Residue, then its C-alpha position, 0 to 999 in steps of 0.5 A: m656920784k652915788k649918795i648913801t645915808v647913815k640909815e643905809i649903812k646900818d641896814f647894809q650892816t644888818c643884812e645886804r639883802l635887806y639893803d637891796f630890797r629897800y634901796n635898790q628894788n624899793l619894795p613897799e613895806t608895811i609899817g606898824g602902828r607902834h612905829l608910826i606913832t613913835q616916829r611921829f612923836e620923835n619928829t614932832m619933838k625935834n621940830v619943837v626943839q629946833f624952834f627953841f634953838y632958832k629963837k635962841q640963835s636970834g637972841v630970844i629965849a623961847s619960854y617953856s609955855s611957848l614950846l608947849n603951845r607949839w607942841q600942841k599945835l603940831w601934835y593935835p589935829k586942828d579939829t580935835t575936841a576935848y571929848d576926842i582927847i578924853h576918849e582917845q586916852h582909852e584907845s591906844l595900845y602903844g601910848n596915846m596922844s595925851s600920855l605922849t604929850t605928858k612925856a613931851a612936856g617933861a622933856l621940853l622943860n628939861l631942855v629949857e633948863y639945860y640950854s637956856s644959858p646965854e653962854i650957849i650960842p647955837m652955830g648950826i641947826d639941822n645943817s646938812f653936810i656931805v662926807p666924801i668916801n671916794k671919787s664916786l661915793y659920798i654920805e649925806d647927813s645933817f648936824d642936829l645942833i652945833y653950839s659954842l660954849d666957852k672955847d669949845v664947840y659941841v656937835v650934838k645928836w638928838v636921841f631917844n631912850y639911848k641905851l649903852k648896851n646898844e652903843f655899837m648901833h651908833v658908831a656910824d652916826f658919830a663917825v659920819m658926824h666927825r668926818g662931816f665936821e672935819h670936811s666942813y670946818g677943817s682944823k676946828v674939829n680939834n676943839a669940837k666935842f661930839g656926843y648926844y643928848d637924850l631928849i626923853h631921859p629923866k635927867p638929860e645932859f650932853v654925853q660925849y662920844e669918843i671917836n677913834n681911828e677904828d670907827i673911821d676905818a669901819l665907816k670907810y669899809w662899810s661904805n665901800s662895801i655897799e658900792n662894791e657889792k653886786v649880789f647882796p646875799s641873804r642872812r635869813g635865819v642868822t640875825t635877830y632882825c629876821k623876826q621883824c623883817p618886812h621882806d621875809k617872804p621874798c627873802a625866803k625865795w632868794d637862791k642866788w648863791f652861785k652868783k655870789e660865788m662867781s662875784n667872789n672869784e672875780r675879785 
């Protein structure tokens, strides 16, 4: 069976040629400094957040100071000195390690205040799951957090700087979460609430995301399209992503439109 991820679906939606370069041909990509530090910040935050919920799952409420200590250990290299931190504050164009630590400190304080209630019981932390699409294709993903509160179950996705105007970019994420929960827990999906928690929002809270049949149908459509596509045509010049695409040069040389026409005629 072929395995795909939500990230692959999103890339395919952006451009079939991008998908082909990235996942079929595995072309190397240059990653900018801003993206690297942002990715490291988000990964470190998720690591500390998971630590908090693993502790809670075992019956211990991790203190705010313990979360800060864990952040410090993960974020700063072992040989970092006070001089390095002071000097680094003037070096980065995108936000330095100290300023991001300040942002993380505020986010972790909000997390402790929002989720410390003993009535919130973690049921799953970073749990992997699969979503069968057909006999030869499935999606693999993971639940960031599943917890129970009163008689409801909450299925949470951690996000950073969520913008409502870009909500369409997350349809696949929540459709996969819904299908994955249904596949794993059956009828319990009827009592589950799906949504997100923005880790760096000034006043974060669980925000429910309504999933409808059209979202599920769209997920099936795009997943099957990935499996059935044979040519992966270029969208060069017609999407805003082209301005930042790491594969613009090889894409400019793509000229296989006759193969796409033949593929269409065969259907």
